[in-house]
C-alpha positions in Angstrom: 4.7 -21.2 -0.5 7.9 -20.7 1.5 9.6 -17.4 2.1 13.0 -16.9 3.7 12.8 -16.5 7.5 14.5 -13.1 7.4 12.1 -11.9 4.8 9.1 -13.0 6.9 10.5 -11.4 10.0 10.9 -8.1 8.1 7.3 -8.4 6.7 5.7 -9.0 10.1 7.6 -6.1 11.8 6.9 -3.8 8.8 3.2 -4.6 8.7 2.7 -4.3 12.5 4.2 -0.8 12.6 1.6 1.9 12.2 2.4 4.1 9.2 -0.6 6.3 8.4 -0.8 8.7 5.6 1.4 11.7 6.4 3.0 9.9 9.3 4.8 7.1 7.5 8.3 7.6 9.0 8.3 4.6 11.5 7.5 2.1 8.8 9.9 3.8 6.4 12.8 3.5 8.8 12.2 -0.3 9.0 12.0 -0.6 5.3 15.2 1.4 4.7 17.1 -0.7 7.3 16.0 -3.8 5.4 17.0 -2.8 1.9 20.2 -1.0 2.9 22.5 -4.1 2.3 21.0 -4.6 -1.1 21.5 -1.1 -2.6 24.3 1.4 -3.2 22.6 4.4 -1.7 19.4 5.4 0.3 17.7 8.8 0.0 14.7 10.3 1.6 12.7 13.4 0.4 11.2 16.1 2.6 7.8 14.3 3.0 9.2 10.9 3.8 9.3 9.0 0.5 12.3 6.7 0.8 14.2 5.1 -2.1 17.2 2.8 -2.5 19.4 3.2 -5.6 21.4 0.6 -7.4 23.9 2.2 -9.8 23.2 5.8 -8.8 25.6 7.2 -11.4 23.8 5.7 -14.4 22.1 8.1 -16.8 19.1 5.8 -17.6 16.8 5.4 -14.6 14.2 2.7 -13.9 11.8 3.0 -10.9 10.0 0.1 -9.2 7.6 1.6 -6.8 5.0 0.9 -4.1 3.4 3.2 -1.5 4.1 3.1 2.2 1.0 4.7 3.8 -2.0 3.1 5.4 -5.5 4.5 5.9 -6.4 5.9 9.3 -8.5 8.4 11.1 -7.9 11.9 12.6 -9.3 13.2 15.8 -11.7 15.9 14.6 -13.8 16.8 17.7 -13.8 16.0 21.4 -17.2 16.4 23.0 -17.8 17.8 26.5 -18.5 14.2 27.8 -15.2 12.9 26.5 -16.3 11.2 23.2 -14.0 11.5 20.2 -15.4 12.1 16.7 -13.3 11.5 13.6 -12.6 12.3 10.0 -11.0 10.1 7.4 -7.3 10.0 6.5 -7.6 8.1 3.3 -10.4 5.8 2.4 -11.2 4.5 5.9 -14.5 2.6 6.1 -17.0 3.7 8.7 -19.0 0.4 8.2 -16.3 -1.7 9.9 -15.5 0.8 12.7 -18.1 -0.1 15.4 -16.5 -2.4 18.1 -13.0 -2.0 16.8 -10.1 -1.3 19.1 -8.0 1.7 18.1 -4.7 3.3 19.0 -4.8 7.1 19.4 -1.3 8.5 18.8 -1.1 11.4 21.3 1.6 13.6 22.5 2.2 11.4 25.6 2.2 8.2 23.5 -0.4 5.7 22.4 -3.8 5.7 24.1 -6.2 2.8 23.6 -9.8 3.4 22.7 -12.8 1.7 21.2 -15.3 2.6 18.5 -18.4 2.2 20.6 -21.9 1.5 19.2 -25.4 1.1 20.7 -26.3 -2.5 21.6 -28.7 -4.4 19.3 -31.3 -4.4 22.1 -31.6 -0.7 22.0 -31.4 -0.3 18.3 -34.1 -2.9 17.4 -36.8 -0.8 19.1 -35.9 2.2 17.0 -37.7 2.4 13.6 -34.8 4.7 12.4 -32.1 2.3 13.5 -28.7 4.1 13.1 -26.2 2.9 10.6 -22.5 3.8 10.8 -21.7 7.1 9.3 -18.7 9.5 9.6 -20.9 11.9 11.6 -22.1 9.3 14.1 -19.3 6.9 14.8 -17.3 7.8 17.9 -14.4 6.6 20.1 -14.6 6.0 23.8 -11.3 6.1 25.6 -12.8 5.7 29.1 -13.0 9.4 29.8 -15.9 11.4 31.1 -14.9 14.9 30.0 -13.1 16.8 27.3 -10.5 17.8 29.8 -9.8 14.3 30.8 -9.2 13.3 27.2 -6.9 16.2 26.7 -4.9 15.3 29.8 -4.2 11.9 28.1 -2.3 13.9 25.5 -5.1 13.7 22.9 -5.9 16.7 20.7 -7.6 17.5 17.4 -5.3 16.3 14.7 -4.1 13.2 16.5 -3.7 10.1 14.3 -5.8 7.0 15.0 -4.9 3.6 13.7 -6.1 0.0 14.2 -3.7 -2.3 16.1 -4.6 -5.5 14.1 -1.5 -7.5 13.4 -0.1 -9.9 10.8 -0.9 -13.6 10.6 -1.0 -16.4 8.1 -4.3 -18.2 7.2 -4.4 -21.9 6.3 -0.8 -21.7 5.1 -2.2 -20.0 2.0 -2.8 -16.3 2.8 -1.1 -13.4 4.5 -3.6 -11.4 6.5 -3.3 -8.0 8.1 -4.4 -4.4 7.9 -2.3 -2.3 5.6 -1.4 -5.0 3.1 -2.5 -2.1 0.9 0.2 -1.3 0.1 3.0 -2.3 2.5 2.9 -5.7 0.8 4.1 -3.7 -2.3 7.0 -2.3 -0.2 7.9 -5.8 0.8 7.8 -7.1 -2.8 10.1 -4.4 -4.2 12.4 -4.8 -1.3 12.6 -8.6 -2.1 13.4 -7.7 -5.7 16.4 -5.7 -4.5 17.5 -8.6 -2.3 17.3 -11.1 -5.1 19.3 -8.8 -7.5 22.0 -8.5 -4.8 22.1 -12.1 -3.8 22.0 -13.4 -7.3 24.8 -10.9 -8.3 22.9 -9.4 -11.2 24.4 -6.4 -12.8 21.9 -4.0 -14.3 22.8 -1.7 -17.2 20.8 1.2 -15.7 20.1 2.9 -12.4 17.4 1.1 -10.4 15.4 3.2 -8.0 13.5 1.1 -5.5 10.9 3.6 -4.3 8.5 3.5 -1.4 6.3 6.6 -1.7 4.1 8.4 0.9 0.6 9.8 0.7 -0.9 7.6 -2.0 -4.1 7.1 -0.2 -5.1 10.8 -0.2 -4.2 11.7 -3.8 -1.0 10.0 -5.1 1.0 12.9 -3.7 4.2 11.2 -2.7 4.6 9.7 -6.2 3.8 13.0 -7.8 6.7 14.6 -5.9 9.3 11.8 -6.2 8.6 11.4 -10.0 9.8 15.0 -10.4 12.9 14.4 -8.2 14.1 11.1 -9.8 13.0 11.9 -13.4 13.0 8.2 -14.4 13.0 6.8 -18.0 10.7 3.9 -17.0 8.5 3.2 -14.0 7.0 -0.1 -12.9 4.5 0.3 -10.1 3.0 -2.4 -7.9 -0.2 -2.0 -5.8 -3.1 -4.1 -4.8 -6.3 -4.7 -6.7 -9.6 -6.5 -5.8 -10.2 -10.2 -5.7 -13.6 -10.0 -7.3 -14.6 -13.6 -6.5 -15.8 -13.0 -2.9 -19.5 -12.3 -2.2 -21.2 -9.0 -3.0 -18.9 -7.9 -5.9 -20.2 -7.5 -9.4 -17.7 -9.0 -11.9 -19.4 -7.3 -14.9 -18.4 -4.0 -13.3 -15.1 -4.9 -11.5 -13.7 -7.6 -13.8 -12.6 -11.1 -12.8 -9.5 -11.3 -10.6 -8.8 -14.0 -8.1 -6.2 -14.5 -5.3 -4.0 -17.4 -6.3 -4.3 -16.9 -10.1 -1.2 -14.7 -10.4 -0.2 -11.0 -10.7 -2.7 -8.7 -12.5 -1.4 -6.7 -15.5 -3.3 -3.4 -16.0 -4.6 -2.0 -19.2 -5.3 1.8 -19.0 -4.3 5.0 -20.8 -1.5 5.6 -18.4 -0.1 2.1 -18.9 2.6 2.2 -21.6 2.1 -0.5 -24.3 5.7 -1.4 -24.7 6.4 -1.8 -21.0 3.2 -3.7 -20.4 4.0 -6.1 -23.3 7.5 -6.6 -22.0 5.9 -7.6 -18.7 3.4 -10.0 -20.2 6.0 -11.5 -22.6 8.3 -12.1 -19.6 5.5 -13.8 -17.7 4.8 -16.1 -20.6 8.5 -16.8 -21.1 9.1 -17.6 -17.4 5.8 -19.4 -17.0 4.6 -16.9 -14.4 0.7 -17.0 -14.2 -0.9 -13.7 -14.7 -4.3 -12.0 -15.0 -5.5 -8.9 -16.9 -7.5 -5.9 -15.7 -9.1 -3.2 -17.9 -9.3 0.2 -16.3 -10.9 3.3 -17.7 -9.7 6.8 -17.4 -7.1 6.2 -14.7 -5.6 3.3 -12.7 -6.1 5.2 -9.4 -2.6 4.2 -8.4 0.8 5.9 -8.4 1.2 4.6 -12.0 -0.8 7.7 -13.1 1.6 10.1 -11.3 4.7 8.6 -12.9 3.1 8.3 -16.4 2.0 11.9 -16.6 5.2 13.4 -15.1 8.2 14.9 -16.8 6.6 15.1 -20.2 5.5 11.5 -20.0 7.3 8.5 -18.4 6.6 5.0 -19.9 4.9 3.3 -16.9 3.1 0.0 -16.1 1.2 -1.5 -13.2 1.5 -4.9 -11.7 -1.1 -5.5 -9.1 -1.5 -8.0 -6.3 -5.0 -9.5 -5.9 -6.4 -8.7 -2.5 -9.5 -9.6 -0.5 -11.4 -7.2 1.8 -9.5 -4.0 0.8 -9.5 -1.1 3.4 -10.5 -3.5 6.2 -8.4 -4.8 9.0 -8.4 -8.3 7.5 -6.9 -7.7 4.1 -5.9 -11.0 2.5 -3.4 -11.9 -0.2 -2.3 -15.3 -1.5 1.3 -16.2 -0.7 1.9 -17.6 -4.1 0.7 -14.3 -5.7 3.2 -12.4 -3.6 6.0 -14.7 -4.7 5.0 -14.4 -8.4 4.8 -10.6 -8.3 8.3 -10.5 -6.9 9.5 -12.9 -9.6 7.7 -11.0 -12.4 9.2 -7.6 -11.5 12.7 -9.2 -11.0 12.6 -11.0 -14.4 11.2 -8.0 -16.2 14.0 -5.8 -14.9 16.5 -8.3 -16.4 14.9 -7.7 -19.9 15.2 -3.9 -19.8 17.9 -2.2 -21.9 18.7 1.5 -21.9 18.7 1.6 -25.7 15.3 -0.1 -26.1 12.8 1.9 -28.2 10.0 3.4 -26.1 8.1 5.1 -28.9 4.9 3.7 -30.3 5.9 4.6 -33.8 
């Protein structure tokens, strides 16, 4: 699966730029610079959600949305002997932390550190061998005292991110931390590019929206839904590839990287918009999968759907392996097909279409 060179360069730069929840601005600047030639206007709200608008004067508004933030850690406590203890910023997984290198974003710049862990030799003799927990994982940045740590510009509240960078695997997968969900930001940006380069004229205003703070409660989408007040919202996020080991398909469903975008079924997913998406996929021969969700999607779809008296919303997900690790994986062909599906669906939307169930 081939992508344009300028698109891949953007994707790599965008993914490699740390954008933790609440501190998304560096990634947002890169994203805004990329979409600027493809939209009529760019706006940013007070908390950093960024959106590009095509046809900003149009009364009927359609949102395509992803979220910009990645999981991370906060410095929570610095011990007298210079060890740093953490709390989560989003759904960071303590199980993968030991032996990982980290970047601590201090007031004097980035400081490197490592999540240390006792050697196997010392653990095996302990009948109560420790397992990684929030309260016992720690970062060693080479200091021997709290004062020395603070002299490096590190304080309680500093953000901690992983430095793992983008690469391709077997010419089939993209791999990086934070594919959840900056890959979504990439895909909606590519939709904007295709609309511009193919000279498509939309009969509505299109709001290409990259929201902040999804990982801690869908907060950015909640705010921006009230600002934009869209008539329709199509959200893209990641979902689990359930074909890897240790996942129970009877609980999680059957979704697989390479088998196409995943269309969600849930109370917040509007039937008419969802059916428009699936009908478009069938018409354009875009492979797709289905996923049944219960009370909520757990994505920004819920925020848009339940805003402003109810906004018809749908969710197109990208299958992903190893979510919330530093080796998140997505199939390149799925990325291309999500882009194509959103693009082709937009071309079917008409401002006068009926959005009532009956």
